[in-house]
C-alpha positions as CSV (number, residue, x, y, z in Angstrom):
1,M,-99.5,100.1,-23.1
2,N,-103.1,101.2,-22.3
3,M,-102.8,101.4,-18.5
4,K,-106.6,101.6,-18.2
5,K,-106.8,97.9,-19.1
6,K,-104.0,96.4,-17.2
7,I,-105.0,93.1,-15.6
8,L,-103.2,90.7,-13.2
9,V,-103.6,86.9,-13.8
10,T,-102.2,84.8,-11.0
11,G,-101.4,81.2,-11.9
12,A,-100.8,82.3,-15.4
13,A,-98.8,79.2,-16.2
14,G,-101.6,77.0,-15.1
15,F,-104.2,75.4,-17.3
16,I,-107.0,77.9,-16.9
17,G,-104.7,80.8,-16.3
18,A,-102.8,80.4,-19.6
19,H,-106.0,80.1,-21.6
20,L,-107.4,83.2,-19.9
21,S,-104.3,85.2,-20.4
22,E,-104.2,84.3,-24.1
23,V,-107.8,85.3,-24.7
24,L,-107.4,88.6,-22.7
25,C,-104.4,89.5,-24.8
26,K,-106.3,88.8,-28.0
27,K,-109.1,91.1,-26.7
28,G,-106.6,94.0,-26.2
29,Y,-106.0,93.9,-22.5
30,D,-102.5,94.4,-21.1
31,V,-101.9,91.3,-19.0
32,V,-99.3,90.7,-16.3
33,G,-99.1,87.0,-15.4
34,I,-97.4,85.5,-12.3
35,D,-96.7,81.9,-11.4
36,N,-94.2,80.1,-9.2
37,L,-93.8,77.3,-11.8
38,N,-93.7,74.6,-9.1
39,N,-93.2,71.0,-9.8
40,Y,-96.6,69.6,-8.7
41,Y,-96.6,68.4,-12.3
42,D,-94.1,68.8,-15.1
43,P,-92.9,72.4,-15.1
44,S,-92.0,72.1,-18.8
45,L,-95.8,72.1,-19.6
46,K,-96.2,75.3,-17.6
47,E,-93.3,76.9,-19.4
48,A,-94.8,75.9,-22.8
49,R,-98.0,77.6,-21.8
50,I,-96.1,80.8,-20.9
51,N,-94.3,80.6,-24.2
52,M,-97.7,80.4,-25.9
53,C,-98.7,83.7,-24.1
54,N,-95.3,85.4,-24.7
55,Q,-96.2,85.7,-28.4
56,F,-98.4,88.6,-27.5
57,P,-96.6,92.0,-26.9
58,N,-99.2,92.9,-24.3
59,F,-98.3,90.0,-22.1
60,Q,-95.7,90.2,-19.3
61,F,-94.7,87.3,-17.1
62,F,-93.0,87.3,-13.7
63,Q,-92.0,84.1,-11.8
64,M,-93.3,84.8,-8.4
65,D,-94.9,83.0,-5.4
66,I,-98.1,84.4,-4.0
67,T,-96.9,83.6,-0.5
68,D,-94.0,86.0,-1.0
69,R,-95.4,89.3,0.3
70,E,-92.4,91.4,-0.4
71,S,-92.3,90.4,-4.1
72,L,-96.1,91.0,-4.3
73,K,-95.6,94.5,-2.7
74,M,-93.0,95.4,-5.4
75,L,-95.3,94.2,-8.1
76,F,-98.4,96.1,-6.9
77,C,-96.4,99.2,-6.3
78,S,-95.2,99.2,-9.9
79,E,-98.2,98.1,-11.8
80,P,-101.6,100.0,-11.8
81,F,-103.9,97.0,-12.1
82,K,-107.6,97.5,-12.7
83,A,-108.6,94.0,-12.0
84,I,-107.3,90.7,-10.6
85,F,-108.0,87.3,-11.9
86,H,-106.8,85.1,-9.1
87,L,-106.4,81.5,-10.4
88,A,-103.2,80.5,-8.6
89,G,-103.7,77.7,-6.1
90,Q,-102.6,74.2,-5.1
91,A,-104.9,71.9,-7.0
92,G,-105.8,68.2,-6.5
93,V,-108.0,66.4,-4.0
94,R,-105.8,63.4,-3.3
95,Y,-102.5,65.3,-3.0
96,S,-104.1,67.4,-0.2
97,M,-103.8,64.3,2.0
98,V,-100.1,63.9,1.1
99,N,-98.9,67.5,1.4
100,P,-101.5,69.5,3.4
101,N,-99.0,72.3,4.0
102,A,-99.0,73.3,0.3
103,Y,-102.8,73.8,0.5
104,I,-102.7,76.0,3.6
105,D,-99.7,78.0,2.3
106,T,-101.0,78.7,-1.2
107,N,-104.8,78.4,-1.1
108,I,-105.3,80.3,2.2
109,V,-102.2,82.4,3.0
110,G,-101.6,83.1,-0.7
111,F,-105.2,84.0,-1.3
112,Y,-105.2,86.4,1.7
113,N,-102.0,88.1,0.3
114,I,-103.7,88.7,-3.1
115,I,-107.0,89.9,-1.8
116,E,-105.3,92.1,0.8
117,S,-103.3,93.6,-2.1
118,A,-106.6,94.3,-3.9
119,R,-107.7,96.2,-0.8
120,R,-104.5,98.1,-0.2
121,Y,-104.0,99.2,-3.7
122,K,-107.7,99.9,-4.3
123,I,-108.2,97.4,-7.2
124,P,-112.0,97.4,-7.9
125,D,-112.6,93.9,-9.3
126,F,-111.3,90.7,-7.8
127,I,-112.4,87.5,-9.6
128,Y,-111.1,84.2,-8.2
129,A,-111.2,80.4,-8.8
130,S,-113.3,78.3,-6.4
131,S,-114.3,74.8,-7.0
132,S,-117.3,72.4,-7.3
133,S,-115.5,70.4,-4.5
134,V,-117.0,72.8,-1.9
135,Y,-120.4,71.1,-2.3
136,G,-119.1,67.9,-0.8
137,N,-121.6,65.1,-0.9
138,N,-124.4,67.6,-1.4
139,T,-127.7,65.7,-1.8
140,H,-129.5,68.5,-3.6
141,I,-129.0,67.9,-7.3
142,P,-128.0,69.9,-9.3
143,F,-125.7,71.9,-7.1
144,N,-127.0,75.4,-6.6
145,E,-125.0,78.4,-5.3
146,E,-127.5,78.7,-2.4
147,D,-126.8,75.2,-1.2
148,K,-124.9,74.6,2.1
149,T,-121.2,74.1,1.6
150,D,-120.0,73.6,5.2
151,K,-119.1,69.9,5.0
152,P,-116.1,69.6,2.6
153,L,-114.8,66.1,1.9
154,S,-111.1,67.1,1.5
155,L,-108.6,69.6,2.7
156,Y,-108.5,71.1,-0.8
157,A,-112.3,71.7,-0.7
158,A,-111.9,73.2,2.8
159,T,-109.4,75.7,1.5
160,K,-111.6,76.7,-1.4
161,K,-114.5,77.2,1.0
162,A,-112.2,79.3,3.2
163,D,-111.4,81.5,0.3
164,E,-115.0,82.2,-0.3
165,L,-115.5,83.2,3.3
166,I,-112.5,85.5,3.2
167,A,-113.8,87.1,0.1
168,Y,-117.2,87.6,1.7
169,T,-115.5,89.4,4.7
170,Y,-113.4,91.6,2.4
171,S,-116.5,92.5,0.4
172,H,-118.5,93.2,3.5
173,L,-115.8,95.3,5.3
174,Y,-114.1,97.0,2.5
175,G,-116.6,97.0,-0.4
176,I,-114.2,95.0,-2.7
177,H,-116.2,93.6,-5.6
178,T,-115.5,89.8,-5.4
179,T,-116.7,87.2,-7.8
180,G,-116.0,83.5,-7.0
181,L,-116.4,81.0,-9.8
182,R,-116.9,77.4,-8.9
183,F,-115.4,75.4,-11.7
184,F,-116.6,71.9,-12.5
185,T,-113.9,69.4,-13.8
186,V,-112.3,71.6,-16.5
187,Y,-110.7,69.8,-19.4
188,G,-109.2,70.5,-22.9
189,P,-106.0,71.3,-24.7
190,W,-103.0,72.3,-22.4
191,G,-104.9,70.4,-19.5
192,R,-103.3,69.2,-16.3
193,P,-101.7,65.8,-16.7
194,D,-102.9,64.8,-13.2
195,M,-106.5,65.1,-14.1
196,A,-108.6,62.2,-15.6
197,P,-109.1,63.6,-19.1
198,L,-105.5,63.9,-20.1
199,K,-104.2,61.2,-17.7
200,F,-106.6,58.6,-19.1
201,M,-106.1,59.6,-22.7
202,K,-102.4,59.3,-22.4
203,A,-102.5,55.9,-20.6
204,I,-105.1,54.5,-23.0
205,I,-103.0,55.5,-26.1
206,E,-99.8,54.1,-24.5
207,G,-101.5,50.9,-23.3
208,T,-100.8,51.4,-19.6
209,P,-103.4,50.6,-16.9
210,I,-105.8,53.2,-15.5
211,S,-107.2,53.1,-12.0
212,I,-110.9,53.5,-12.0
213,F,-112.3,54.4,-8.6
214,N,-115.7,53.2,-7.3
215,N,-115.7,50.7,-10.2
216,G,-116.4,53.6,-12.6
217,N,-119.6,54.5,-10.8
218,L,-118.9,58.2,-10.5
219,Y,-120.3,61.1,-12.3
220,R,-118.5,64.3,-13.3
221,D,-119.7,67.5,-14.9
222,F,-116.9,67.8,-17.4
223,T,-116.6,71.5,-18.7
224,Y,-114.6,72.5,-21.7
225,I,-111.8,75.1,-21.2
226,D,-113.1,77.5,-23.8
227,D,-116.5,77.6,-22.1
228,V,-114.8,78.3,-18.7
229,V,-112.8,81.2,-20.1
230,K,-115.9,82.7,-21.7
231,G,-117.7,82.4,-18.4
232,I,-114.8,84.1,-16.5
233,I,-114.7,87.0,-19.0
234,T,-118.5,87.3,-19.0
235,A,-118.5,87.7,-15.2
236,Y,-115.8,90.3,-15.5
237,R,-117.7,92.3,-18.1
238,H,-120.7,92.3,-15.8
239,P,-119.1,93.6,-12.7
240,A,-120.6,93.5,-9.2
241,D,-122.2,96.7,-8.0
242,E,-122.4,98.5,-4.6
243,L,-125.5,96.6,-3.6
244,N,-124.0,93.2,-4.5
245,T,-120.3,93.3,-3.9
246,Y,-120.0,89.5,-3.1
247,R,-121.0,87.0,-5.8
248,I,-120.6,83.2,-6.3
249,Y,-121.4,81.5,-9.6
250,N,-121.1,77.9,-10.9
251,I,-119.4,77.3,-14.2
252,G,-120.2,73.8,-15.3
253,H,-121.6,72.1,-18.4
254,S,-124.6,70.8,-16.4
255,K,-124.5,67.4,-18.0
256,P,-122.9,64.9,-15.6
257,V,-121.2,61.9,-17.4
258,L,-120.7,58.5,-15.9
259,L,-117.0,57.8,-15.5
260,N,-117.3,54.5,-17.5
261,D,-119.0,56.3,-20.3
262,F,-116.3,59.0,-20.3
263,I,-113.7,56.3,-20.7
264,S,-115.6,54.7,-23.6
265,E,-115.7,58.1,-25.3
266,I,-111.9,58.3,-25.1
267,E,-111.6,54.8,-26.4
268,M,-113.7,55.6,-29.4
269,I,-111.7,58.8,-30.2
270,T,-108.3,57.2,-29.8
271,G,-109.1,53.8,-31.3
272,H,-107.5,52.1,-28.3
273,K,-109.1,50.0,-25.5
274,A,-108.5,51.0,-21.8
275,I,-106.7,48.5,-19.5
276,K,-108.9,49.0,-16.4
277,Q,-107.9,48.4,-12.8
278,M,-111.1,48.7,-10.8
279,E,-110.7,50.1,-7.3
280,G,-112.9,51.3,-4.5
281,M,-114.0,54.7,-3.6
282,Q,-111.2,57.0,-2.6
283,P,-111.2,59.2,0.5
284,G,-112.1,62.8,-0.4
285,D,-113.8,61.9,-3.7
286,M,-117.3,63.1,-4.5
287,F,-119.8,60.7,-6.0
288,K,-121.3,63.2,-8.3
289,T,-120.9,66.7,-9.5
290,F,-123.6,68.5,-11.3
291,A,-123.8,72.3,-11.9
292,D,-126.9,74.4,-11.8
293,N,-126.1,77.1,-14.4
294,S,-129.3,79.0,-13.9
295,A,-127.7,82.0,-12.1
296,M,-125.1,82.6,-14.8
297,K,-127.8,82.2,-17.5
298,Q,-130.2,84.5,-15.7
299,D,-127.7,87.2,-14.8
300,F,-125.5,87.2,-17.9
301,G,-127.2,85.0,-20.5
302,F,-124.3,82.6,-20.4
303,E,-124.1,78.9,-20.4
304,P,-121.4,76.4,-21.7
305,T,-122.1,74.8,-25.1
306,T,-119.2,72.5,-26.0
307,D,-120.3,68.8,-25.8
308,L,-118.0,66.1,-24.5
309,H,-117.2,64.5,-27.8
310,D,-116.0,67.7,-29.4
311,G,-114.1,68.7,-26.3
312,L,-112.3,65.4,-26.1
313,L,-111.5,65.5,-29.8
314,H,-109.9,68.9,-29.4
315,L,-107.9,67.5,-26.5
316,Y,-106.8,64.5,-28.6
317,Y,-105.6,66.7,-31.5
318,W,-103.6,68.9,-29.1
319,F,-102.1,65.8,-27.4
320,I,-100.9,64.5,-30.7
321,R,-99.2,67.8,-31.6
322,F,-97.8,68.7,-28.2
323,Y,-96.4,65.3,-27.5
324,K,-95.4,64.6,-31.1
325,R,-97.3,61.4,-31.3
326,S,-97.0,60.6,-35.0
327,D,-98.3,57.1,-34.3
328,C,-101.7,58.6,-33.7
329,L,-102.0,60.6,-36.9
330,H,-104.0,57.8,-38.6
331,R,-106.9,58.6,-36.3
332,V,-106.8,62.2,-37.4
333,K,-106.9,61.2,-41.1
334,E,-109.8,58.7,-40.4
335,D,-111.8,61.5,-38.7
336,A,-111.0,63.9,-41.6
337,S,-112.3,61.4,-44.1
338,R,-115.5,60.9,-42.2
339,G,-116.0,64.7,-41.9
């Protein structure tokens, strides 16, 4: 192995972590992935993602919890990492009201364990996942990295903001190069089944009802997974310098979509009508997310390019293959005949 390129990806069995690990392996990096494979959603999906990465000889996986300091110490003592992509974390806004302990343990204690390891073992680059949720009900549209983010609407958002503050302190005190990336509603193949894109698509195909909050009057800046991974790697390839050791960037498509329009797009792609259960606004939900991408574009020349229709089509084709839905194949043939 080329030790000069060894990279740690935490949360490697997660949606973004698995995609990132795969791309890094294809680019020739030696990747070590860790994940605790918890049961927040179906662990078999996480295991399938790891199996996808295991096809690469330059990928190693260890089942490990980032709250376990002794295991992390053994890992960092044995592996000379040159960079950390910290994507592990407890996701989900609504679940943070059900199981707050998981968010404090993983998103704050776990985050500290990883960034402290970066300091202790002198790993120069620390890139981590933040979230658009830190903006709360920000009235400045689109959301800019310079906007205030001190009024989170959920515990999940509060833990992500806390991570950014910890990163700032470590950059200030120890000179660690930290890059926080605020992701905006990531979707695509291998996506999380608890998020709207896959959750709605599955329910619409199977004819089961979907809950639509605020009567569908919500806007989300849906961002395709390939664009997100490109953004992560672009940030890594343009590392922070000694004068700018702490950085925050949005990664979003910058084209908010009304939830009702989003559902209509899924209906068109699948050929099925949604069974809608209209509900009120949920505690912790944001009315609108909208990324200002000007910083990434100005600093790196990067901006997402995948439009919603193409992204949902890729998700649909993956869904058919992964869940072996032969009853949906006619839609693929119809699309092929049109193309």
